[in-house]
Structures are given as C-alpha cells and as structure tokens.
N, CA and C atoms as a LAMMPS dump frame, in Angstrom:
ITEM: TIMESTEP
0
ITEM: NUMBER OF ATOMS
201
ITEM: BOX BOUNDS ff ff ff
-5.0000000000000000e+02 5.0000000000000000e+02
-5.0000000000000000e+02 5.0000000000000000e+02
-5.0000000000000000e+02 5.0000000000000000e+02
ITEM: ATOMS id mol type element x y z
1 1 1 N -53.89 211.26 5.34
2 1 2 C -54.944 210.561 5.41
3 1 3 C -56.409 211.694 5.672
4 2 1 N -57.503 211.789 4.555
5 2 2 C -58.183 213.217 4.607
6 2 3 C -59.713 212.84 4.726
7 3 1 N -59.449 211.348 5.047
8 3 2 C -60.885 210.73 5.825
9 3 3 C -61.08 210.654 7.382
10 4 1 N -62.28 210.593 7.511
11 4 2 C -62.417 210.812 9.411
12 4 3 C -62.558 209.257 9.328
13 5 1 N -61.922 208.457 10.855
14 5 2 C -62.025 206.959 10.873
15 5 3 C -63.291 206.637 11.524
16 6 1 N -64.22 205.868 11.233
17 6 2 C -65.527 205.308 11.642
18 6 3 C -65.032 204.837 12.724
19 7 1 N -65.612 205.196 14.3
20 7 2 C -65.899 204.764 15.24
21 7 3 C -67.325 203.473 15.525
22 8 1 N -66.897 201.937 16.329
23 8 2 C -68.033 201.307 16.171
24 8 3 C -67.685 200.722 17.342
25 9 1 N -68.497 200.558 18.56
26 9 2 C -68.574 199.653 19.754
27 9 3 C -69.327 198.471 19.476
28 10 1 N -69.016 197.529 19.729
29 10 2 C -69.245 196.422 19.726
30 10 3 C -69.651 195.789 21.231
31 11 1 N -70.619 196.124 21.999
32 11 2 C -71.401 195.733 23.223
33 11 3 C -71.428 193.998 23.416
34 12 1 N -71.124 193.406 23.956
35 12 2 C -71.202 192.115 24.613
36 12 3 C -71.803 191.857 26.004
37 13 1 N -73.022 191.631 26.445
38 13 2 C -72.989 190.924 27.711
39 13 3 C -73.57 190.109 28.151
40 14 1 N -72.47 189.154 29.041
41 14 2 C -72.361 187.896 29.153
42 14 3 C -73.135 187.913 30.519
43 15 1 N -74.191 186.717 30.796
44 15 2 C -74.544 186.458 31.936
45 15 3 C -74.625 185.138 32.45
46 16 1 N -74.172 184.719 33.824
47 16 2 C -73.719 183.369 34
48 16 3 C -75.213 182.585 34.263
49 17 1 N -75.828 183.247 34.214
50 17 2 C -77.202 182.504 34.977
51 17 3 C -78.181 182.218 33.331
52 18 1 N -79.748 181.633 33.841
53 18 2 C -80.719 181.384 32.882
54 18 3 C -81.348 182.379 32.911
55 19 1 N -81.266 183.548 32.517
56 19 2 C -82.153 184.465 32.857
57 19 3 C -82.279 184.723 31.221
58 20 1 N -83.795 184.771 31.08
59 20 2 C -84.24 185.416 29.791
60 20 3 C -83.843 186.807 29.612
61 21 1 N -83.855 187.944 28.364
62 21 2 C -83.743 188.621 28.514
63 21 3 C -84.479 189.926 29.192
64 22 1 N -85.859 189.597 29.8
65 22 2 C -86.308 190.615 30.406
66 22 3 C -86.132 190.202 31.798
67 23 1 N -85.07 189.242 32.183
68 23 2 C -84.86 188.984 33.429
69 23 3 C -85.385 188.018 34.319
70 24 1 N -85.937 187.478 33.848
71 24 2 C -87.357 186.219 34.229
72 24 3 C -86.684 185.112 34.026
73 25 1 N -86.999 183.745 34.94
74 25 2 C -86.005 182.672 34.666
75 25 3 C -87.078 181.968 34.637
76 26 1 N -87.482 181.092 33.64
77 26 2 C -88.499 180.156 33.176
78 26 3 C -89.981 180.864 33.664
79 27 1 N -90.851 180.489 34.266
80 27 2 C -92.229 181.021 34.416
81 27 3 C -92.281 181.915 35.993
82 28 1 N -91.347 181.914 36.572
83 28 2 C -91.527 182.873 37.925
84 28 3 C -91.214 184.303 37.258
85 29 1 N -91.449 185.483 38.531
86 29 2 C -91.475 186.565 38.26
87 29 3 C -89.846 187.375 38.266
88 30 1 N -89.175 186.323 38.69
89 30 2 C -87.599 186.939 38.077
90 30 3 C -86.922 188.086 38.948
91 31 1 N -85.852 188.373 38.917
92 31 2 C -85.508 189.856 39.222
93 31 3 C -84.115 190.367 38.149
94 32 1 N -84.224 191.194 37.784
95 32 2 C -83.324 191.825 36.703
96 32 3 C -81.836 191.47 37.292
97 33 1 N -80.756 190.691 36.312
98 33 2 C -79.639 190.797 36.813
99 33 3 C -78.798 191.739 36.782
100 34 1 N -77.632 192.103 37.472
101 34 2 C -76.675 193.171 37.222
102 34 3 C -76.534 193.394 35.604
103 35 1 N -75.938 191.799 35.096
104 35 2 C -75.539 192.39 33.552
105 35 3 C -76.875 192.557 32.923
106 36 1 N -78.193 192.605 32.754
107 36 2 C -79.092 193.071 32.218
108 36 3 C -79.351 194.424 32.371
109 37 1 N -79.099 194.728 33.512
110 37 2 C -79.659 196.439 34.222
111 37 3 C -78.533 197.302 32.848
112 38 1 N -76.932 196.468 33.041
113 38 2 C -75.976 197.128 32.139
114 38 3 C -76.464 197.33 30.768
115 39 1 N -76.687 195.913 30.225
116 39 2 C -77.098 195.724 28.953
117 39 3 C -78.399 196.814 28.531
118 40 1 N -79.503 197.175 29.364
119 40 2 C -80.375 197.786 29.321
120 40 3 C -80.162 199.302 29.215
121 41 1 N -79.287 199.866 29.896
122 41 2 C -78.852 201.064 30.043
123 41 3 C -77.668 201.603 28.805
124 42 1 N -77.467 200.542 28.032
125 42 2 C -76.189 201.062 26.822
126 42 3 C -77.233 201.833 25.628
127 43 1 N -76.535 202.85 25.165
128 43 2 C -77.552 203.309 24.011
129 43 3 C -77.383 202.35 22.836
130 44 1 N -78.002 202.137 21.828
131 44 2 C -77.96 201.347 20.871
132 44 3 C -78.133 202.469 19.84
133 45 1 N -77.036 202.254 18.514
134 45 2 C -77.641 202.625 17.101
135 45 3 C -76.243 204.163 17.162
136 46 1 N -76.842 204.899 16.219
137 46 2 C -75.416 205.873 16.281
138 46 3 C -75.82 207.358 16.478
139 47 1 N -74.712 208.114 17.175
140 47 2 C -74.807 208.926 17.963
141 47 3 C -73.57 209.872 18.016
142 48 1 N -73.238 211.083 18.645
143 48 2 C -72.318 211.415 18.685
144 48 3 C -71.839 211.623 20.389
145 49 1 N -70.558 211.411 20.51
146 49 2 C -70.169 211.403 21.543
147 49 3 C -69.753 212.734 22.562
148 50 1 N -69.29 212.843 23.72
149 50 2 C -68.613 214.097 24.255
150 50 3 C -67.863 215.161 23.703
151 51 1 N -66.95 213.936 22.597
152 51 2 C -66.088 214.931 21.994
153 51 3 C -66.311 215.233 20.75
154 52 1 N -67.566 214.617 20.033
155 52 2 C -68.15 215.324 18.916
156 52 3 C -67.882 214.221 18.25
157 53 1 N -67.61 213.23 18.216
158 53 2 C -67.439 211.745 17.258
159 53 3 C -68.446 211.272 17.231
160 54 1 N -68.538 211.035 16.028
161 54 2 C -69.858 209.898 15.406
162 54 3 C -69.414 208.927 15.863
163 55 1 N -70.481 208.15 16.435
164 55 2 C -70.402 206.945 17.18
165 55 3 C -71.841 205.915 16.743
166 56 1 N -71.194 204.36 16.462
167 56 2 C -72.129 203.726 16.385
168 56 3 C -71.984 202.394 17.142
169 57 1 N -72.907 202.183 18.215
170 57 2 C -73.356 201.083 19.158
171 57 3 C -73.96 200.084 18.788
172 58 1 N -72.961 198.702 18.404
173 58 2 C -73.759 197.62 18.161
174 58 3 C -73.999 196.81 19.434
175 59 1 N -74.881 195.59 19.09
176 59 2 C -74.568 194.482 19.775
177 59 3 C -74.83 193.147 18.921
178 60 1 N -74.197 192.27 18.976
179 60 2 C -74.701 191.144 18.144
180 60 3 C -75.81 190.343 18.792
181 61 1 N -76.182 189.386 17.874
182 61 2 C -77.352 188.933 18.208
183 61 3 C -77.182 187.415 19.081
184 62 1 N -77.798 187.449 19.997
185 62 2 C -77.418 186.968 20.983
186 62 3 C -78.29 185.102 21.424
187 63 1 N -77.983 184.124 21.91
188 63 2 C -78.701 182.924 21.89
189 63 3 C -79.528 183.332 23.495
190 64 1 N -80.664 182.671 23.232
191 64 2 C -81.535 182.865 24.394
192 64 3 C -81.229 181.622 25.527
193 65 1 N -80.203 181.68 26.206
194 65 2 C -79.908 180.602 26.798
195 65 3 C -79.269 179.116 26.397
196 66 1 N -78.855 178.026 27.08
197 66 2 C -78.531 176.892 26.187
198 66 3 C -79.323 176.415 24.957
199 67 1 N -78.649 175.61 24.679
200 67 2 C -79.116 175.043 23.057
201 67 3 C -79.407 173.843 23.63
C-alpha cells in the first residue's frame, strides 16, 4: 500500500452540567467547568503532530443543553 493513511481525531467533550459553551449557566456570571477548559484547549483543524504525521482534529456539532 503506497498511500499514507489519514489520521483523523474526533474530539467529544461531555459535561454533566447545564452550562453554556462559554461556561455560564442561565444568566449568572458562571464559572468554566473542567470539561469546558479541556474543550477550549483542544487544537482544531489540520496540523502536523510531533512525529511528522498530518492530523485533522474535529468535533461534532453539539446540543446546547437538554431539548
């Protein structure tokens, strides 16, 4: 097989609280949860990893709380 395999990482961050993506609950000032902080630190898009491999990291569309 001569073609290089494509690396694609799908990132899913799930929080058990009803916080908005900006870390706020309702209309209060809120506080970012640890899950939100991890989500915010994950690199998005195409880049080269430490081993020189081309990597694409994506996250699926999410719901903004319960329906």
